[in-house]
C-alpha positions as CSV (number, residue, x, y, z in Angstrom):
1,M,0.0,-0.1,0.2
2,S,1.5,3.7,-0.6
3,S,2.2,5.7,1.6
4,L,0.5,8.7,0.0
5,P,-0.5,11.7,1.7
6,F,-4.0,12.9,1.7
7,P,-3.9,16.6,1.6
8,R,-7.0,17.5,1.5
9,F,-9.9,16.5,3.9
10,T,-8.2,14.3,6.1
11,G,-9.8,15.7,8.9
12,S,-9.3,16.5,12.6
13,A,-8.7,14.6,15.3
14,D,-12.1,13.5,15.9
15,V,-12.9,12.5,12.0
16,S,-10.5,11.4,9.3
17,V,-9.6,9.5,6.4
18,R,-6.5,7.1,6.2
19,P,-5.2,3.9,4.6
20,A,-7.7,0.9,6.1
21,R,-5.7,-1.3,8.0
22,Q,-5.9,-5.2,8.6
23,E,-7.9,-4.7,11.9
24,D,-10.4,-2.5,10.1
25,T,-11.9,-5.4,8.1
26,A,-14.5,-6.4,10.3
27,A,-15.8,-3.0,10.8
28,I,-15.8,-2.7,7.0
29,A,-17.7,-5.6,6.5
30,R,-20.2,-4.1,9.5
31,V,-20.7,-1.0,8.0
32,Q,-21.2,-3.0,3.9
33,G,-23.5,-4.9,6.0
34,V,-25.5,-2.0,7.7
35,T,-25.6,0.4,5.0
36,W,-26.8,-2.7,2.6
37,R,-29.6,-3.9,4.7
38,T,-30.9,0.0,5.4
39,A,-30.4,1.8,2.4
40,Y,-30.4,-0.7,-0.1
41,R,-32.8,-3.4,0.5
42,D,-34.9,-2.4,-2.7
43,V,-32.2,-2.3,-5.0
44,L,-30.2,-6.0,-4.2
45,P,-32.0,-9.4,-3.6
46,A,-33.2,-10.3,-0.7
47,A,-31.3,-14.1,-0.6
48,V,-28.0,-11.4,-0.3
49,L,-29.1,-9.1,2.3
50,D,-30.5,-12.3,4.1
51,G,-27.8,-14.5,3.9
52,W,-25.2,-11.6,4.8
53,D,-22.3,-13.8,5.9
54,E,-20.3,-10.8,7.8
55,A,-17.1,-13.1,8.7
56,A,-16.8,-14.1,5.5
57,V,-17.1,-10.6,3.6
58,A,-14.5,-9.7,6.5
59,D,-12.3,-12.2,5.1
60,S,-12.8,-10.7,1.4
61,W,-11.8,-7.3,2.8
62,L,-8.7,-8.9,4.8
63,A,-7.3,-9.9,1.0
64,A,-8.2,-6.7,0.0
65,V,-6.1,-4.6,2.4
66,T,-3.4,-6.6,2.8
67,A,-2.8,-8.5,-0.6
68,P,-4.3,-5.9,-3.1
69,P,-4.6,-7.7,-7.1
70,S,-2.6,-4.7,-8.0
71,P,-0.6,-1.6,-6.4
72,G,-3.5,0.9,-7.9
73,H,-6.2,-1.1,-5.4
74,R,-6.9,0.8,-2.5
75,V,-9.2,0.6,0.7
76,L,-9.8,3.4,2.8
77,V,-11.8,4.2,6.0
78,A,-13.6,7.0,7.3
79,V,-13.3,6.9,10.8
80,E,-15.0,9.3,13.8
81,R,-13.7,8.9,17.1
82,D,-11.5,5.7,16.4
83,Q,-14.8,4.5,15.0
84,V,-14.7,3.1,11.4
85,V,-17.9,5.0,10.0
86,G,-17.2,4.6,6.2
87,F,-14.9,3.7,3.7
88,A,-14.2,3.5,-0.1
89,A,-12.5,0.7,-2.5
90,V,-10.6,2.4,-5.5
91,A,-8.6,1.1,-8.2
92,T,-6.6,3.4,-9.8
93,G,-4.7,3.3,-13.6
94,P,-2.9,5.5,-15.4
95,D,-6.0,7.1,-17.3
96,A,-8.8,6.4,-15.1
97,A,-9.5,5.1,-11.4
98,E,-12.9,3.3,-10.5
99,I,-14.3,3.9,-7.1
100,S,-16.0,0.0,-6.7
101,T,-17.7,1.1,-3.6
102,L,-18.2,4.3,-1.2
103,L,-20.3,3.8,1.4
104,V,-21.1,5.3,4.9
105,E,-23.1,3.7,7.6
106,P,-26.3,5.7,7.9
107,R,-26.3,6.5,11.2
108,W,-23.3,8.5,10.7
109,G,-24.6,10.2,7.3
110,R,-24.4,14.0,6.9
111,R,-21.3,14.8,8.7
112,G,-19.2,15.1,5.6
113,H,-17.3,11.6,5.7
114,G,-18.6,10.6,2.3
115,S,-17.2,13.9,1.1
116,R,-13.9,13.6,3.0
117,L,-13.6,9.6,1.4
118,L,-14.7,10.7,-2.2
119,A,-11.7,13.9,-1.9
120,A,-9.2,11.5,-0.6
121,V,-9.6,9.0,-3.3
122,T,-9.7,12.1,-5.5
123,D,-6.2,13.0,-3.9
124,L,-5.0,9.5,-4.3
125,S,-5.7,9.4,-8.0
126,S,-4.5,12.8,-9.0
127,A,-1.0,12.1,-7.3
128,E,-0.8,9.2,-9.1
129,G,-1.6,10.9,-12.6
130,T,-5.2,9.6,-13.1
131,T,-7.2,12.3,-15.0
132,R,-10.8,10.5,-14.8
133,L,-12.8,9.0,-12.1
134,E,-15.5,6.9,-12.5
135,V,-18.3,4.7,-10.5
136,W,-21.1,2.3,-11.5
137,L,-24.2,3.4,-9.6
138,A,-27.5,1.7,-9.9
139,E,-29.7,3.5,-11.7
140,S,-32.2,3.8,-9.2
141,D,-29.9,4.8,-6.5
142,R,-31.1,8.4,-6.4
143,A,-29.2,9.3,-2.9
144,S,-26.1,8.6,-4.3
145,A,-26.2,10.2,-7.7
146,G,-27.3,12.7,-5.6
147,F,-24.2,12.9,-3.9
148,Y,-21.7,12.7,-6.9
149,E,-23.9,15.0,-8.8
150,S,-23.2,17.5,-6.0
151,A,-19.4,17.0,-6.2
152,G,-19.5,17.8,-9.5
153,W,-19.8,14.3,-11.4
154,A,-22.5,13.2,-14.2
155,P,-23.4,10.1,-16.5
156,D,-21.3,9.6,-18.9
157,G,-23.9,7.5,-21.2
158,W,-22.4,4.1,-20.5
159,A,-25.1,1.6,-18.9
160,R,-24.8,-2.2,-17.6
161,T,-27.4,-4.5,-16.1
162,L,-26.0,-7.1,-14.1
163,D,-28.0,-10.9,-13.4
164,T,-27.9,-10.7,-9.6
165,G,-30.1,-14.0,-9.3
166,A,-33.3,-12.1,-9.1
167,A,-34.1,-9.1,-11.4
168,P,-31.6,-7.5,-13.3
169,L,-29.9,-4.5,-11.9
170,R,-29.2,-1.4,-14.4
171,E,-26.5,0.6,-13.2
172,L,-25.1,3.8,-15.2
173,R,-21.2,4.5,-15.2
174,W,-21.0,8.6,-13.9
175,H,-17.9,10.4,-14.4
176,V,-15.9,13.2,-13.4
177,E,-12.6,14.5,-15.2
178,L,-9.7,15.7,-13.1
179,A,-8.5,19.2,-13.3
180,E,-5.3,18.9,-14.8
181,E,-3.7,21.1,-11.6
182,D,-5.2,18.4,-9.4
183,A,-3.7,15.4,-11.7
184,D,-0.1,17.2,-11.8
185,R,0.4,17.1,-8.0
């Protein structure tokens, strides 16, 4: 994992964003499970949510944190008073970085954690010379679309449909172009 600093929005002593550590993976799985059950119950198949295996999910996050598939794969956590309240997973490349997930546990929402995570992902990607950020969002996920739109993102016209084992899940790709001064940092 890179030791690149997060120069913008790292937070105060009470709130911050930092690279995930091995000991964070159970909390990341908890945040994901709670958030999916709360905010995505209408989007994800009931079988996925009802059969949630937090230990197995924590093991997957442990692998992502300790043995990422490439140097560009990273997991960041949002922390409030030493508690993991959100996380983001991103894969950076030379031209584009893809956020595979950015979640904040709903009870910790509206405190800037999502914005700090997105700023840290942006800073990290810019520092590596990436000029474009992308994320796939469920077409019906108006809350996430509103969050990204407020940060200057927009759909780029690409769509995909995922087979979830239940109803198909249609996703739209959102993007933002990074300013040249951001990419030159």
